[in-house]
N, CA, C and O atoms as a GROMACS GRO file, in nm:
protein
  572
    1UNK      N    1   4.777   1.342   8.082
    1UNK     CA    2   4.902   1.282   8.126
    1UNK      C    3   5.018   1.380   8.114
    1UNK      O    4   5.110   1.377   8.196
    2UNK      N    5   5.015   1.468   8.013
    2UNK     CA    6   5.128   1.558   7.989
    2UNK      C    7   5.161   1.644   8.112
    2UNK      O    8   5.278   1.651   8.151
    3UNK      N    9   5.063   1.711   8.174
    3UNK     CA   10   5.097   1.793   8.292
    3UNK      C   11   5.155   1.712   8.407
    3UNK      O   12   5.244   1.760   8.478
    4UNK      N   13   5.106   1.591   8.426
    4UNK     CA   14   5.161   1.506   8.533
    4UNK      C   15   5.303   1.465   8.500
    4UNK      O   16   5.391   1.469   8.586
    5UNK      N   17   5.327   1.424   8.374
    5UNK     CA   18   5.462   1.386   8.332
    5UNK      C   19   5.559   1.503   8.349
    5UNK      O   20   5.672   1.484   8.394
    6UNK      N   21   5.515   1.623   8.314
    6UNK     CA   22   5.601   1.741   8.328
    6UNK      C   23   5.625   1.776   8.474
    6UNK      O   24   5.731   1.829   8.508
    7UNK      N   25   5.529   1.749   8.560
    7UNK     CA   26   5.546   1.774   8.703
    7UNK      C   27   5.652   1.682   8.761
    7UNK      O   28   5.741   1.726   8.834
    8UNK      N   29   5.642   1.553   8.728
    8UNK     CA   30   5.733   1.453   8.784
    8UNK      C   31   5.868   1.452   8.711
    8UNK      O   32   5.972   1.438   8.774
    9UNK      N   33   5.865   1.467   8.579
    9UNK     CA   34   5.987   1.463   8.496
    9UNK      C   35   5.993   1.588   8.408
    9UNK      O   36   5.972   1.578   8.288
   10UNK      N   37   6.021   1.706   8.464
   10UNK     CA   38   6.013   1.830   8.385
   10UNK      C   39   6.108   1.834   8.266
   10UNK      O   40   6.085   1.910   8.172
   11UNK      N   41   6.212   1.754   8.267
   11UNK     CA   42   6.308   1.753   8.157
   11UNK      C   43   6.249   1.697   8.028
   11UNK      O   44   6.310   1.711   7.922
   12UNK      N   45   6.132   1.634   8.034
   12UNK     CA   46   6.072   1.579   7.912
   12UNK      C   47   5.998   1.685   7.832
   12UNK      O   48   5.956   1.659   7.719
   13UNK      N   49   5.981   1.805   7.887
   13UNK     CA   50   5.910   1.910   7.815
   13UNK      C   51   5.979   1.934   7.681
   13UNK      O   52   6.100   1.953   7.675
   14UNK      N   53   5.901   1.934   7.574
   14UNK     CA   54   5.954   1.944   7.439
   14UNK      C   55   5.970   1.808   7.373
   14UNK      O   56   5.979   1.798   7.251
   15UNK      N   57   5.975   1.704   7.455
   15UNK     CA   58   5.980   1.566   7.405
   15UNK      C   59   5.848   1.496   7.439
   15UNK      O   60   5.844   1.374   7.457
   16UNK      N   61   5.741   1.575   7.448
   16UNK     CA   62   5.611   1.521   7.486
   16UNK      C   63   5.498   1.577   7.399
   16UNK      O   64   5.385   1.593   7.445
   17UNK      N   65   5.530   1.605   7.276
   17UNK     CA   66   5.433   1.666   7.185
   17UNK      C   67   5.344   1.564   7.116
   17UNK      O   68   5.239   1.600   7.063
   18UNK      N   69   5.384   1.437   7.115
   18UNK     CA   70   5.312   1.332   7.045
   18UNK      C   71   5.275   1.221   7.144
   18UNK      O   72   5.334   1.211   7.252
   19UNK      N   73   5.178   1.140   7.107
   19UNK     CA   74   5.137   1.031   7.196
   19UNK      C   75   5.105   0.905   7.116
   19UNK      O   76   5.076   0.911   6.996
   20UNK      N   77   5.110   0.794   7.185
   20UNK     CA   78   5.080   0.664   7.127
   20UNK      C   79   5.026   0.577   7.240
   20UNK      O   80   5.080   0.582   7.351
   21UNK      N   81   4.923   0.499   7.216
   21UNK     CA   82   4.866   0.415   7.321
   21UNK      C   83   4.832   0.277   7.266
   21UNK      O   84   4.803   0.262   7.147
   22UNK      N   85   4.834   0.179   7.354
   22UNK     CA   86   4.800   0.042   7.316
   22UNK      C   87   4.762  -0.034   7.442
   22UNK      O   88   4.783   0.014   7.554
   23UNK      N   89   4.708  -0.152   7.425
   23UNK     CA   90   4.676  -0.237   7.539
   23UNK      C   91   4.751  -0.369   7.528
   23UNK      O   92   4.790  -0.412   7.419
   24UNK      N   93   4.771  -0.431   7.643
   24UNK     CA   94   4.838  -0.562   7.651
   24UNK      C   95   4.752  -0.651   7.740
   24UNK      O   96   4.705  -0.609   7.845
   25UNK      N   97   4.732  -0.774   7.695
   25UNK     CA   98   4.654  -0.871   7.774
   25UNK      C   99   4.744  -0.989   7.806
   25UNK      O  100   4.798  -1.054   7.716
   26UNK      N  101   4.760  -1.018   7.934
   26UNK     CA  102   4.844  -1.130   7.979
   26UNK      C  103   4.752  -1.241   8.032
   26UNK      O  104   4.656  -1.214   8.104
   27UNK      N  105   4.782  -1.364   7.994
   27UNK     CA  106   4.711  -1.482   8.044
   27UNK      C  107   4.813  -1.588   8.080
   27UNK      O  108   4.920  -1.596   8.020
   28UNK      N  109   4.780  -1.669   8.179
   28UNK     CA  110   4.867  -1.781   8.214
   28UNK      C  111   4.876  -1.877   8.097
   28UNK      O  112   4.781  -1.890   8.020
   29UNK      N  113   4.989  -1.943   8.082
   29UNK     CA  114   5.013  -2.044   7.977
   29UNK      C  115   5.015  -1.987   7.836
   29UNK      O  116   4.988  -2.060   7.740
   30UNK      N  117   5.045  -1.861   7.821
   30UNK     CA  118   5.062  -1.800   7.688
   30UNK      C  119   5.193  -1.724   7.687
   30UNK      O  120   5.268  -1.728   7.785
   31UNK      N  121   5.222  -1.655   7.577
   31UNK     CA  122   5.340  -1.569   7.571
   31UNK      C  123   5.312  -1.452   7.665
   31UNK      O  124   5.256  -1.351   7.623
   32UNK      N  125   5.350  -1.466   7.790
   32UNK     CA  126   5.299  -1.380   7.894
   32UNK      C  127   5.404  -1.301   7.972
   32UNK      O  128   5.375  -1.252   8.081
   33UNK      N  129   5.523  -1.289   7.919
   33UNK     CA  130   5.624  -1.208   7.984
   33UNK      C  131   5.694  -1.123   7.879
   33UNK      O  132   5.692  -1.154   7.760
   34UNK      N  133   5.755  -1.017   7.925
   34UNK     CA  134   5.828  -0.928   7.835
   34UNK      C  135   5.968  -0.912   7.892
   34UNK      O  136   5.985  -0.871   8.007
   35UNK      N  137   6.069  -0.945   7.813
   35UNK     CA  138   6.207  -0.938   7.861
   35UNK      C  139   6.249  -0.792   7.884
   35UNK      O  140   6.180  -0.701   7.839
   36UNK      N  141   6.361  -0.770   7.954
   36UNK     CA  142   6.404  -0.633   7.984
   36UNK      C  143   6.417  -0.548   7.857
   36UNK      O  144   6.472  -0.592   7.756
   37UNK      N  145   6.365  -0.426   7.866
   37UNK     CA  146   6.364  -0.336   7.752
   37UNK      C  147   6.343  -0.191   7.800
   37UNK      O  148   6.311  -0.168   7.916
   38UNK      N  149   6.361  -0.097   7.710
   38UNK     CA  150   6.320   0.041   7.732
   38UNK      C  151   6.208   0.070   7.634
   38UNK      O  152   6.188  -0.004   7.538
   39UNK      N  153   6.136   0.177   7.659
   39UNK     CA  154   6.024   0.214   7.572
   39UNK      C  155   6.067   0.320   7.471
   39UNK      O  156   6.165   0.391   7.493
   40UNK      N  157   5.994   0.330   7.361
   40UNK     CA  158   6.017   0.435   7.261
   40UNK      C  159   5.940   0.560   7.303
   40UNK      O  160   5.866   0.618   7.224
   41UNK      N  161   5.959   0.599   7.429
   41UNK     CA  162   5.886   0.712   7.485
   41UNK      C  163   5.976   0.796   7.574
   41UNK      O  164   6.078   0.749   7.623
   42UNK      N  165   5.935   0.920   7.594
   42UNK     CA  166   5.998   1.003   7.696
   42UNK      C  167   5.942   0.963   7.833
   42UNK      O  168   6.015   0.954   7.931
   43UNK      N  169   5.810   0.940   7.836
   43UNK     CA  170   5.741   0.900   7.958
   43UNK      C  171   5.636   0.795   7.923
   43UNK      O  172   5.570   0.804   7.820
   44UNK      N  173   5.622   0.696   8.010
   44UNK     CA  174   5.523   0.589   7.994
   44UNK      C  175   5.428   0.590   8.112
   44UNK      O  176   5.471   0.597   8.228
   45UNK      N  177   5.299   0.582   8.082
   45UNK     CA  178   5.197   0.559   8.184
   45UNK      C  179   5.138   0.422   8.156
   45UNK      O  180   5.090   0.396   8.046
   46UNK      N  181   5.142   0.335   8.255
   46UNK     CA  182   5.094   0.198   8.242
   46UNK      C  183   4.986   0.176   8.347
   46UNK      O  184   5.014   0.184   8.467
   47UNK      N  185   4.864   0.148   8.304
   47UNK     CA  186   4.750   0.134   8.396
   47UNK      C  187   4.698  -0.009   8.392
   47UNK      O  188   4.670  -0.062   8.284
   48UNK      N  189   4.687  -0.072   8.508
   48UNK     CA  190   4.628  -0.206   8.518
   48UNK      C  191   4.476  -0.188   8.514
   48UNK      O  192   4.419  -0.126   8.604
   49UNK      N  193   4.411  -0.241   8.411
   49UNK     CA  194   4.267  -0.225   8.393
   49UNK      C  195   4.183  -0.328   8.466
   49UNK      O  196   4.060  -0.322   8.461
   50UNK      N  197   4.246  -0.424   8.535
   50UNK     CA  198   4.168  -0.521   8.611
   50UNK      C  199   4.086  -0.449   8.718
   50UNK      O  200   4.129  -0.349   8.775
   51UNK      N  201   3.968  -0.503   8.743
   51UNK     CA  202   3.883  -0.452   8.850
   51UNK      C  203   3.918  -0.523   8.980
   51UNK      O  204   3.973  -0.633   8.977
   52UNK      N  205   3.888  -0.463   9.095
   52UNK     CA  206   3.908  -0.536   9.221
   52UNK      C  207   3.836  -0.670   9.213
   52UNK      O  208   3.721  -0.678   9.168
   53UNK      N  209   3.903  -0.774   9.255
   53UNK     CA  210   3.846  -0.908   9.247
   53UNK      C  211   3.891  -0.985   9.124
   53UNK      O  212   3.881  -1.108   9.122
   54UNK      N  213   3.940  -0.917   9.021
   54UNK     CA  214   3.996  -0.984   8.903
   54UNK      C  215   4.143  -1.010   8.932
   54UNK      O  216   4.232  -0.943   8.879
   55UNK      N  217   4.165  -1.108   9.016
   55UNK     CA  218   4.299  -1.134   9.068
   55UNK      C  219   4.384  -1.217   8.972
   55UNK      O  220   4.331  -1.289   8.886
   56UNK      N  221   4.513  -1.206   8.987
   56UNK     CA  222   4.610  -1.285   8.912
   56UNK      C  223   4.730  -1.305   9.002
   56UNK      O  224   4.746  -1.236   9.103
   57UNK      N  225   4.816  -1.400   8.966
   57UNK     CA  226   4.940  -1.420   9.040
   57UNK      C  227   5.055  -1.410   8.942
   57UNK      O  228   5.039  -1.428   8.821
   58UNK      N  229   5.172  -1.380   8.997
   58UNK     CA  230   5.290  -1.356   8.913
   58UNK      C  231   5.278  -1.221   8.847
   58UNK      O  232   5.213  -1.130   8.900
   59UNK      N  233   5.342  -1.206   8.732
   59UNK     CA  234   5.328  -1.088   8.648
   59UNK      C  235   5.377  -0.960   8.715
   59UNK      O  236   5.321  -0.853   8.691
   60UNK      N  237   5.481  -0.970   8.798
   60UNK     CA  238   5.538  -0.847   8.854
   60UNK      C  239   5.603  -0.768   8.742
   60UNK      O  240   5.640  -0.823   8.639
   61UNK      N  241   5.617  -0.639   8.764
   61UNK     CA  242   5.690  -0.554   8.672
   61UNK      C  243   5.822  -0.520   8.741
   61UNK      O  244   5.823  -0.466   8.851
   62UNK      N  245   5.932  -0.553   8.675
   62UNK     CA  246   6.065  -0.532   8.731
   62UNK      C  247   6.129  -0.408   8.668
   62UNK      O  248   6.126  -0.391   8.547
   63UNK      N  249   6.186  -0.323   8.752
   63UNK     CA  250   6.257  -0.203   8.707
   63UNK      C  251   6.402  -0.213   8.749
   63UNK      O  252   6.432  -0.256   8.860
   64UNK      N  253   6.493  -0.172   8.660
   64UNK     CA  254   6.635  -0.173   8.690
   64UNK      C  255   6.669  -0.053   8.777
   64UNK      O  256   6.638   0.061   8.742
   65UNK      N  257   6.733  -0.079   8.890
   65UNK     CA  258   6.788   0.027   8.974
   65UNK      C  259   6.928   0.053   8.921
   65UNK      O  260   7.019  -0.027   8.942
   66UNK      N  261   6.947   0.165   8.852
   66UNK     CA  262   7.077   0.191   8.788
   66UNK      C  263   7.188   0.209   8.891
   66UNK      O  264   7.305   0.189   8.858
   67UNK      N  265   7.155   0.244   9.014
   67UNK     CA  266   7.256   0.259   9.119
   67UNK      C  267   7.313   0.127   9.165
   67UNK      O  268   7.434   0.115   9.188
   68UNK      N  269   7.226   0.026   9.180
   68UNK     CA  270   7.272  -0.104   9.228
   68UNK      C  271   7.292  -0.206   9.116
   68UNK      O  272   7.361  -0.306   9.135
   69UNK      N  273   7.231  -0.180   9.000
   69UNK     CA  274   7.238  -0.274   8.890
   69UNK      C  275   7.145  -0.393   8.907
   69UNK      O  276   7.154  -0.490   8.832
   70UNK      N  277   7.055  -0.386   9.006
   70UNK     CA  278   6.962  -0.495   9.032
   70UNK      C  279   6.821  -0.457   8.990
   70UNK      O  280   6.784  -0.339   8.988
   71UNK      N  281   6.742  -0.559   8.957
   71UNK     CA  282   6.602  -0.539   8.922
   71UNK      C  283   6.518  -0.541   9.050
   71UNK      O  284   6.543  -0.620   9.141
   72UNK      N  285   6.420  -0.452   9.056
   72UNK     CA  286   6.328  -0.443   9.170
   72UNK      C  287   6.189  -0.475   9.119
   72UNK      O  288   6.137  -0.403   9.033
   73UNK      N  289   6.127  -0.581   9.170
   73UNK     CA  290   5.995  -0.623   9.126
   73UNK      C  291   5.885  -0.549   9.200
   73UNK      O  292   5.888  -0.535   9.322
   74UNK      N  293   5.788  -0.501   9.124
   74UNK     CA  294   5.672  -0.432   9.182
   74UNK      C  295   5.546  -0.507   9.143
   74UNK      O  296   5.527  -0.545   9.027
   75UNK      N  297   5.458  -0.528   9.240
   75UNK     CA  298   5.330  -0.592   9.214
   75UNK      C  299   5.238  -0.489   9.152
   75UNK      O  300   5.227  -0.376   9.201
   76UNK      N  301   5.172  -0.528   9.046
   76UNK     CA  302   5.087  -0.436   8.970
   76UNK      C  303   4.942  -0.470   9.000
   76UNK      O  304   4.879  -0.546   8.926
   77UNK      N  305   4.889  -0.416   9.108
   77UNK     CA  306   4.755  -0.450   9.156
   77UNK      C  307   4.645  -0.394   9.066
   77UNK      O  308   4.666  -0.293   8.999
   78UNK      N  309   4.528  -0.458   9.065
   78UNK     CA  310   4.416  -0.407   8.986
   78UNK      C  311   4.386  -0.260   9.018
   78UNK      O  312   4.379  -0.219   9.133
   79UNK      N  313   4.369  -0.182   8.910
   79UNK     CA  314   4.337  -0.041   8.924
   79UNK      C  315   4.455   0.050   8.950
   79UNK      O  316   4.436   0.171   8.960
   80UNK      N  317   4.575  -0.004   8.962
   80UNK     CA  318   4.692   0.081   8.989
   80UNK      C  319   4.759   0.125   8.860
   80UNK      O  320   4.736   0.067   8.753
   81UNK      N  321   4.842   0.228   8.871
   81UNK     CA  322   4.913   0.282   8.755
   81UNK      C  323   5.059   0.304   8.791
   81UNK      O  324   5.094   0.327   8.907
   82UNK      N  325   5.144   0.298   8.689
   82UNK     CA  326   5.287   0.328   8.704
   82UNK      C  327   5.323   0.432   8.600
   82UNK      O  328   5.285   0.421   8.484
   83UNK      N  329   5.397   0.533   8.643
   83UNK     CA  330   5.447   0.638   8.554
   83UNK      C  331   5.598   0.634   8.564
   83UNK      O  332   5.654   0.641   8.674
   84UNK      N  333   5.666   0.621   8.449
   84UNK     CA  334   5.812   0.616   8.452
   84UNK      C  335   5.870   0.673   8.324
   84UNK      O  336   5.802   0.683   8.222
   85UNK      N  337   5.997   0.711   8.331
   85UNK     CA  338   6.068   0.754   8.210
   85UNK      C  339   6.078   0.634   8.117
   85UNK      O  340   6.096   0.520   8.162
   86UNK      N  341   6.068   0.659   7.988
   86UNK     CA  342   6.075   0.552   7.891
   86UNK      C  343   6.212   0.486   7.886
   86UNK      O  344   6.223   0.370   7.845
   87UNK      N  345   6.318   0.558   7.925
   87UNK     CA  346   6.453   0.501   7.914
   87UNK      C  347   6.493   0.415   8.034
   87UNK      O  348   6.608   0.372   8.042
   88UNK      N  349   6.401   0.389   8.125
   88UNK     CA  350   6.429   0.302   8.239
   88UNK      C  351   6.407   0.157   8.194
   88UNK      O  352   6.300   0.123   8.142
   89UNK      N  353   6.506   0.073   8.215
   89UNK     CA  354   6.495  -0.068   8.178
   89UNK      C  355   6.394  -0.136   8.270
   89UNK      O  356   6.400  -0.124   8.392
   90UNK      N  357   6.299  -0.208   8.207
   90UNK     CA  358   6.197  -0.278   8.284
   90UNK      C  359   6.154  -0.404   8.209
   90UNK      O  360   6.182  -0.420   8.090
   91UNK      N  361   6.085  -0.493   8.281
   91UNK     CA  362   6.041  -0.621   8.224
   91UNK      C  363   5.914  -0.664   8.297
   91UNK      O  364   5.888  -0.621   8.409
   92UNK      N  365   5.835  -0.749   8.232
   92UNK     CA  366   5.718  -0.810   8.296
   92UNK      C  367   5.746  -0.958   8.313
   92UNK      O  368   5.787  -1.026   8.219
   93UNK      N  369   5.726  -1.007   8.433
   93UNK     CA  370   5.746  -1.149   8.461
   93UNK      C  371   5.622  -1.229   8.421
   93UNK      O  372   5.514  -1.172   8.409
   94UNK      N  373   5.636  -1.358   8.402
   94UNK     CA  374   5.522  -1.441   8.360
   94UNK      C  375   5.407  -1.435   8.460
   94UNK      O  376   5.428  -1.431   8.581
   95UNK      N  377   5.287  -1.434   8.407
   95UNK     CA  378   5.167  -1.446   8.490
   95UNK      C  379   5.144  -1.595   8.512
   95UNK      O  380   5.154  -1.674   8.418
   96UNK      N  381   5.114  -1.634   8.636
   96UNK     CA  382   5.101  -1.776   8.665
   96UNK      C  383   4.956  -1.821   8.682
   96UNK      O  384   4.926  -1.940   8.670
   97UNK      N  385   4.865  -1.728   8.710
   97UNK     CA  386   4.723  -1.761   8.712
   97UNK      C  387   4.642  -1.634   8.689
   97UNK      O  388   4.689  -1.524   8.719
   98UNK      N  389   4.523  -1.650   8.636
   98UNK     CA  390   4.436  -1.536   8.609
   98UNK      C  391   4.476  -1.462   8.482
   98UNK      O  392   4.544  -1.517   8.396
   99UNK      N  393   4.431  -1.339   8.472
   99UNK     CA  394   4.458  -1.255   8.356
   99UNK      C  395   4.488  -1.113   8.402
   99UNK      O  396   4.443  -1.071   8.509
  100UNK      N  397   4.565  -1.040   8.323
  100UNK     CA  398   4.593  -0.899   8.351
  100UNK      C  399   4.584  -0.824   8.220
  100UNK      O  400   4.642  -0.866   8.119
  101UNK      N  401   4.510  -0.712   8.219
  101UNK     CA  402   4.501  -0.626   8.101
  101UNK      C  403   4.551  -0.488   8.138
  101UNK      O  404   4.511  -0.431   8.240
  102UNK      N  405   4.639  -0.435   8.055
  102UNK     CA  406   4.698  -0.303   8.081
  102UNK      C  407   4.676  -0.210   7.963
  102UNK      O  408   4.675  -0.252   7.847
  103UNK      N  409   4.661  -0.084   7.994
  103UNK     CA  410   4.658   0.024   7.896
  103UNK      C  411   4.790   0.098   7.912
  103UNK      O  412   4.826   0.139   8.022
  104UNK      N  413   4.863   0.116   7.801
  104UNK     CA  414   4.994   0.181   7.803
  104UNK      C  415   4.986   0.305   7.717
  104UNK      O  416   4.939   0.300   7.603
  105UNK      N  417   5.032   0.416   7.772
  105UNK     CA  418   5.027   0.545   7.703
  105UNK      C  419   5.167   0.605   7.703
  105UNK      O  420   5.229   0.620   7.808
  106UNK      N  421   5.217   0.639   7.582
  106UNK     CA  422   5.351   0.696   7.568
  106UNK      C  423   5.343   0.841   7.523
  106UNK      O  424   5.256   0.878   7.445
  107UNK      N  425   5.434   0.923   7.573
  107UNK     CA  426   5.459   1.058   7.523
  107UNK      C  427   5.599   1.061   7.464
  107UNK      O  428   5.692   1.004   7.522
  108UNK      N  429   5.615   1.127   7.350
  108UNK     CA  430   5.746   1.142   7.286
  108UNK      C  431   5.742   1.266   7.200
  108UNK      O  432   5.636   1.326   7.180
  109UNK      N  433   5.857   1.306   7.148
  109UNK     CA  434   5.866   1.427   7.066
  109UNK      C  435   5.830   1.401   6.921
  109UNK      O  436   5.805   1.287   6.880
  110UNK      N  437   5.829   1.509   6.843
  110UNK     CA  438   5.799   1.499   6.700
  110UNK      C  439   5.890   1.397   6.633
  110UNK      O  440   6.010   1.391   6.660
  111UNK      N  441   5.830   1.316   6.544
  111UNK     CA  442   5.903   1.213   6.470
  111UNK      C  443   5.978   1.116   6.562
  111UNK      O  444   6.084   1.065   6.526
  112UNK      N  445   5.922   1.092   6.680
  112UNK     CA  446   5.978   0.993   6.771
  112UNK      C  447   6.097   1.039   6.852
  112UNK      O  448   6.164   0.956   6.914
  113UNK      N  449   6.126   1.168   6.855
  113UNK     CA  450   6.241   1.216   6.931
  113UNK      C  451   6.222   1.189   7.080
  113UNK      O  452   6.113   1.202   7.135
  114UNK      N  453   6.333   1.151   7.144
  114UNK     CA  454   6.336   1.124   7.287
  114UNK      C  455   6.440   1.212   7.353
  114UNK      O  456   6.536   1.254   7.288
  115UNK      N  457   6.424   1.242   7.483
  115UNK     CA  458   6.525   1.323   7.550
  115UNK      C  459   6.660   1.251   7.554
  115UNK      O  460   6.664   1.128   7.561
  116UNK      N  461   6.769   1.327   7.549
  116UNK     CA  462   6.901   1.263   7.564
  116UNK      C  463   6.912   1.195   7.700
  116UNK      O  464   6.848   1.237   7.796
  117UNK      N  465   6.993   1.091   7.708
  117UNK     CA  466   7.008   1.016   7.834
  117UNK      C  467   7.055   1.105   7.949
  117UNK      O  468   7.013   1.086   8.063
  118UNK      N  469   7.142   1.200   7.920
  118UNK     CA  470   7.204   1.280   8.027
  118UNK      C  471   7.137   1.416   8.046
  118UNK      O  472   7.198   1.507   8.103
  119UNK      N  473   7.014   1.432   7.999
  119UNK     CA  474   6.946   1.561   8.010
  119UNK      C  475   6.928   1.598   8.158
  119UNK      O  476   6.893   1.513   8.240
  120UNK      N  477   6.951   1.723   8.189
  120UNK     CA  478   6.939   1.772   8.326
  120UNK      C  479   6.794   1.807   8.356
  120UNK      O  480   6.723   1.860   8.270
  121UNK      N  481   6.752   1.776   8.476
  121UNK     CA  482   6.617   1.808   8.519
  121UNK      C  483   6.611   1.958   8.553
  121UNK      O  484   6.698   2.010   8.624
  122UNK      N  485   6.510   2.025   8.503
  122UNK     CA  486   6.490   2.166   8.534
  122UNK      C  487   6.351   2.184   8.594
  122UNK      O  488   6.261   2.105   8.567
  123UNK      N  489   6.336   2.286   8.672
  123UNK     CA  490   6.205   2.314   8.731
  123UNK      C  491   6.123   2.397   8.633
  123UNK      O  492   6.174   2.489   8.570
  124UNK      N  493   5.996   2.363   8.621
  124UNK     CA  494   5.905   2.442   8.539
  124UNK      C  495   5.785   2.478   8.624
  124UNK      O  496   5.751   2.406   8.718
  125UNK      N  497   5.721   2.589   8.591
  125UNK     CA  498   5.607   2.632   8.672
  125UNK      C  499   5.477   2.569   8.619
  125UNK      O  500   5.476   2.501   8.517
  126UNK      N  501   5.369   2.593   8.693
  126UNK     CA  502   5.240   2.532   8.658
  126UNK      C  503   5.194   2.573   8.520
  126UNK      O  504   5.136   2.492   8.448
  127UNK      N  505   5.218   2.697   8.481
  127UNK     CA  506   5.175   2.742   8.348
  127UNK      C  507   5.247   2.663   8.239
  127UNK      O  508   5.186   2.625   8.140
  128UNK      N  509   5.377   2.639   8.256
  128UNK     CA  510   5.452   2.560   8.158
  128UNK      C  511   5.403   2.415   8.155
  128UNK      O  512   5.397   2.353   8.049
  129UNK      N  513   5.369   2.360   8.272
  129UNK     CA  514   5.320   2.222   8.276
  129UNK      C  515   5.194   2.205   8.196
  129UNK      O  516   5.172   2.100   8.136
  130UNK      N  517   5.108   2.307   8.194
  130UNK     CA  518   4.979   2.297   8.129
  130UNK      C  519   4.979   2.352   7.987
  130UNK      O  520   4.874   2.357   7.923
  131UNK      N  521   5.095   2.394   7.936
  131UNK     CA  522   5.105   2.444   7.799
  131UNK      C  523   5.075   2.332   7.700
  131UNK      O  524   5.126   2.221   7.714
  132UNK      N  525   4.994   2.362   7.601
  132UNK     CA  526   4.963   2.266   7.495
  132UNK      C  527   5.070   2.273   7.386
  132UNK      O  528   5.112   2.383   7.351
  133UNK      N  529   5.114   2.160   7.332
  133UNK     CA  530   5.208   2.164   7.219
  133UNK      C  531   5.143   2.235   7.100
  133UNK      O  532   5.023   2.225   7.078
  134UNK      N  533   5.225   2.304   7.024
  134UNK     CA  534   5.174   2.374   6.905
  134UNK      C  535   5.193   2.294   6.778
  134UNK      O  536   5.134   2.327   6.675
  135UNK      N  537   5.274   2.188   6.784
  135UNK     CA  538   5.296   2.107   6.663
  135UNK      C  539   5.177   2.015   6.639
  135UNK      O  540   5.109   1.971   6.732
  136UNK      N  541   5.153   1.987   6.513
  136UNK     CA  542   5.041   1.899   6.475
  136UNK      C  543   5.078   1.754   6.502
  136UNK      O  544   5.196   1.720   6.512
  137UNK      N  545   4.977   1.670   6.514
  137UNK     CA  546   5.002   1.526   6.527
  137UNK      C  547   5.071   1.481   6.399
  137UNK      O  548   5.024   1.508   6.289
  138UNK      N  549   5.185   1.412   6.414
  138UNK     CA  550   5.267   1.381   6.295
  138UNK      C  551   5.246   1.241   6.240
  138UNK      O  552   5.312   1.203   6.143
  139UNK      N  553   5.155   1.162   6.298
  139UNK     CA  554   5.124   1.027   6.250
  139UNK      C  555   5.243   0.931   6.256
  139UNK      O  556   5.242   0.828   6.189
  140UNK      N  557   5.344   0.964   6.334
  140UNK     CA  558   5.458   0.874   6.354
  140UNK      C  559   5.417   0.769   6.456
  140UNK      O  560   5.369   0.804   6.564
  141UNK      N  561   5.435   0.643   6.424
  141UNK     CA  562   5.406   0.535   6.517
  141UNK      C  563   5.539   0.473   6.561
  141UNK      O  564   5.618   0.433   6.476
  142UNK      N  565   5.564   0.466   6.691
  142UNK     CA  566   5.693   0.418   6.739
  142UNK      C  567   5.722   0.271   6.712
  142UNK      O  568   5.837   0.229   6.724
  143UNK      N  569   5.621   0.193   6.677
  143UNK     CA  570   5.646   0.055   6.633
  143UNK      C  571   5.526   0.005   6.557
  143UNK      O  572   5.526  -0.109   6.510
   0.00000   0.00000   0.00000
């Protein structure tokens, strides 16, 4: 994930030395939505683990468009993935039928450091994208 995150969001380089992953399972008629929030990550990869045919309704993922101030809902189809900066406000709407299981993977800096909000995007070359962090895993858990 690190090289892809650096390709799309090169400004996260240096804030991507650590990782944390978890899964979320949504079912109708349960605590099945997540209110607007940001992640404790520089970059988030969210993968829908449902197989084709494991359908559900509802459960859109809404992202805040900072330019308009409005939320934009995206359908999260089985087998699809979303990659976004952790500081983007987003929410999950209630699932109304079926089930949805997601794998979420976060990248962040040592001891939970995140890029500043106003960090400028810089271009990095392929060698920099594929550079491995030299710091050890620090056992910091973002929550």
